[in-house]
N, C-alpha and C positions, 0 to 999 in steps of 0.2 A: 454549562456542562464542559467545555473545551477548556477553560481555567483549571478545572479539579484533573483531568487529563493531563496538562502541562506539568501542573504540581507532582503530580504520580509518579510522571516519567522523569522530571528533573531529579526527584526522591531517588528512585530508583538508579541512574546515573551516579549520583552520589555516593550512592553504598557501594557500587563497584569500583569506586574511585577514580571517576571519570570526573575532570575538570572542566566546569561550565562555563564556556568561554562566549561572548556575543553572538559570536556566529552559531555556536551549537544550538542555542537559547531559540535564533529566530529561524533555524532550519527547522526544529522540533515543534514550532508554533506553527511554522508555515505548513507541515505534514499534517499536524491534528485537525488546523483549521478548512485545509485543501480536501474537497472530496472527490478529487479529480484523477487521486493514484498518480502523483507528477512523476517525470524523469528528473534524475538528477538537472539536466540541462535545463528544466522548467522552474525546478528549484533556484538555481543560479541565479536564472534571467530574473526571476522574481524578487531577488533580494540583490544582486548588484547594486542597486543604486545607493541602499543601506550599506553596503562593505565592498566598495570600489577595489581593495587590495583582495577581496578573496578571490579562487579561483574554483574552475568546476571540478578540480581533483581533491581541493578541499569539502566540496560537498560531497564528493563519493565517499572520501575518508570518514569523513562524519555519520553518512550514511551506513556505512559498514559497523561502527562503534554502535550505532541504536540498533542494526541488527543483530550483534553480538550480544545484545544486552535484552534482546526479545523485544524490543518496543517497535519494530518495524519489519515488515514482511516486504522480500523482493521479489517482484512478480516478474515473471518471464513467459512470455507469451508470443512464438514464433521467432522471427529473427529481429523482432522491432527491441527497443532500447528498454530497459528494464523499469519497471515503473515500482513506487512504492507506497506503501499503504502500512499508515498508524495502525497497531493492532488493539483493537479497544475489544473487541470481543470475536468470537468464531462466526466467521461468516463467508457466504462465496462471491463469486462475481459472474456476470453477464458480462461480455465482450462484444460489441459492435464491430463485424467483420467489415464494415465500411470504411467507418472514421476511427475505429481502436478505441473508443468511448469504453471505460470500463465501470460497471455500476455493483453497488453493492447489495445485495439481497442474504435473508436470513431464513434459514429453515431445519429446525429444531431436530427433525424427526430424520437427519442423515445422521445424527449419532449413534441410531442402531445397525448403521452398514459397518461403524467398527467394531461393535458387540460380535455381529453376524461372522465378519471375515474372522475375528479370533478364534470365534468358536469352532470355524468352517476347517480353517487353516492349523491351528494349534500357533498363530504366530502372536507376538506380544505386538499389538498394535499401538503405533505413537503417537501417529495422525490421518489426516487425507483431504485429499484437496479436489474439488469438482470446479469446473469450468463450463458456463454453457456459453453458446456461439448463438448471434442470432444479428437481425439490423434492428440498429436503435430507433426511436418513430420518427426524429430527427431525419435521418437518411431514407428510412422508409417512404415518407412523404416526399423527399426529393425524388426519390427512384418513381413515386408516382405522377409527379408533375411532369418527369421528361418522358414518361411513357404515353402522357396525353396528347 
């Protein structure tokens, strides 16, 4: 499945006139394969051995290009560093308040919220965003162990 996402993403970039450099290809591939919603620094650290001349600024610039092409969403939560999510479908995020882990979940029923909001307010609704906060199972387990 990720091969198809990569091919489609590369096609999208080509159509918008973006040159496909080896670094762009690697950053995009990493984003597609990573389910961890990495920061630019995470991406840089994961790829620096393959591209010793690449800088964090290069990663940020490429993420901006991907965001403008609609391939990547920038997730900003609190004052933590932005995390990046390859856009495959409409989904939501649950965030651990302890370790910062972000996990995707799908709930198609929330599309009705946009229709209701548009109906009630007269707005032309473009999108919505939902974040759920809590403690992930790993952190909850650690908390329980320290309490005992």
